[in-house]
Steps between C-alpha positions, in 0.01 A plus 500: 500500500498234774694258280757766418538588867544139602769447238706785639432409863647153452828619350810451710745776579696655784534858617827668413660731753570846362865593548794642309863390482656300785875442541578155637737532796746362576590466132433137403760509221880504556641854509799407283282373214308815396402515132282652225350420156425127508210259478239437772177300464269269696523122458244278676749216559706730720190647662666835453705725274805389304781749429773445244799717408552873535786749519703559815692822558813558709658301332290476183407137442245324280322230703348160424359403841152356548307600815147450631290724726197367692383834637735499797828324412737498204663162428777437249452190284772276359354349180695241302499731196563873520459747210780747427515823701264767366329827577266735313267206430145410608334180616132392490294199605347286225190366679407246232837325516583578866835654409683828539637650179808723485651648185817681394620801696857610566676162509742348581703818561387840619478654152435221247144402405349155448195344334486165678177367656497326839221336699466414869276198568487533877820311572751566222588722204491384137617687191246483216650476152239693301498481118457877482563775751509879538844651453712551811353772720459636854274755675183382325148455639359149556163349599318166475160497329298236690210495255719428197774306679793705368781709646529845338799735490533853361794741482877497546791710624476869395172418323699461178285382209816361341535273803131405505370767735162514324457125453241276666612140558302206639621172652269197510723261696671368187611795293488879466313671216474868413148645507423764237220729615305778322614743771863510612607693812827695477833334572530478878755422767379369835124545468295365790295198389252272676203283411164637613334168581161655568477652153710248306749753358867580541551856621821686414580837651778748426846420371792701365631558150862609481486658154621859562381699681343197673132446574355402837165342409206504740252314284271205575469224241294182517565183299238225454694282257349671196621858533652762727248767604610839631277585796412859582477548877407808701803448723842354428793402724786747511753222459605396154740206509673243722192489719352177639144379438302195615140382491336477843294185448296542818392859429485470120718797402858587402751653741786711362788632711806721458705546186648809341299804394685786327826348627392499865421188700135483613353352820134514403271197487230495234215259432325433168145359497455480122352851482753734658813532714467603865770610746471285814828572684773760471764336720649156439835318476784749457676292236208553267644410159602162353358309796377141509119503532241222491162411645489238778152338499555311825500831689308717248791743489728660245865446593779739408866409552831681447512765228720799426551875569467782561720562808783427450436466128527151360517321835283199584368345820360178643168632629176303464174696496137391473199694375126441547238749388134563570243282326274761346236407243607530135347418161650528151425368150717243324494269198350537155134468401343401169241674286122492489318663208562839665866450586695366797306560825685680780477387865618748763474528880273785613582448868754298699434167680514650849360320803134567567437679168362427155762418237374632166625396156381682187473346155479734199516474122266202471195448274154596620238254623702186558624287791834511674678259729736629769771250586665519843791286612765465768776426247626647173785253452339159441154394380579154638827334610740524207255697282623858504315824441427683279305213344422512127123444461504418129438131569169584673376724218621839622778554246751776559414529870689400814383432852716699742367379838402168656117476493418440867180708497278599204236774524270610217433866421267673255702697245367824353822630354660424834422446868629558853568181689502517882653264757449546873837470676467358852639705788756229580854636545641145509438492123761774443719417203251266334513533123177508298515475120208603276415498127179548297361295210243670274277281281466636147426288192608794281854493640789387274491148645120477500481444875616804694792695638693523825624803687840548652531368856536679835729412789361606837655462845278513808617745763431807707 
């Protein structure tokens, strides 16, 4: 127990201040350049967010400007190369190649669609001539999978299956390829999508299908590169489509804001911890649909800019808002295990990793009278620099199994069909936001690989 305590006590973190939405005043963005429905993402070379494109109203104009935001000031850039004007597109940061990726959207006019791929390298734009590509589309969802190193898109305008509304496409930096999964979500327009870094899955919420009479979906899907999984949650956001969603890297959870629900614009903020959705604020930016939203790690804040509706309908603004939430303790399973002789063992949190308490993890479904090894780590992305998780363990004699977490601390447990593993969490609020990843290995020479099986993993976040 002392070793476990010391591990946690030496972790670094900082205490987040609980707050809701804050409007930056005076407005740091020019009043005459209000917009909606464009790309916004963080790029380390800028030290802030990069915004590209969008739709201006009064008069209606498709834009191709590139701006940066450092948390206080918006600055327009003048790159040597500029992509065509576009809106209804998304943009994500490819961390392995240090580039922003933008695709398609309404371009170059207000109503036409495109299927071109552009990248921002920190100083200029470059069009990528990909051998294959999705068909032209706008109003899709987009996220970057850091574990697999691919950009993923899903959906299209009106959710039309004829236009690819139920297709999953992946971009690896060279070309696009369509992914065919055992489970296919319905055709969707404007679903909210973001990568849950703590659990290594892309989360997609909501979306709209225009096939009469029209369906406003309020479903939660997760994609791990192998399949889409429909998650059943006790609570679900009231919004269905054209909402904004980002991953709060400091607090280890997703933040969803705005969008339309039953045709009405919503101003509710929801958070998803991998288990359920929780309402955390009921008042936010008034232009709550089609806004630009991204996470700014230099300030540990979610940033929301511009957007549309509802009063007067269809209008846009130039407001910049920031959001920071409370760092409460959370814990949720992720990843896939592999079988022992009695099946795939299940690892679940029995309590939360709250300061000054015992954090309990329960293993079940394992053989009797054997030995287990609990693996704890501070990372679920890389085993070592350039060696990404999950790590296939076939080469070390554990065929069919994958390591989901970096093995920073190993603790043995006696297995009698299962066990309850306990960690003492120090009463140290400065550790708020620290991520702790856990997985269990069960030794079993009767398992399919003759060595043993692994459980799923658990993502925990230390907090109050």
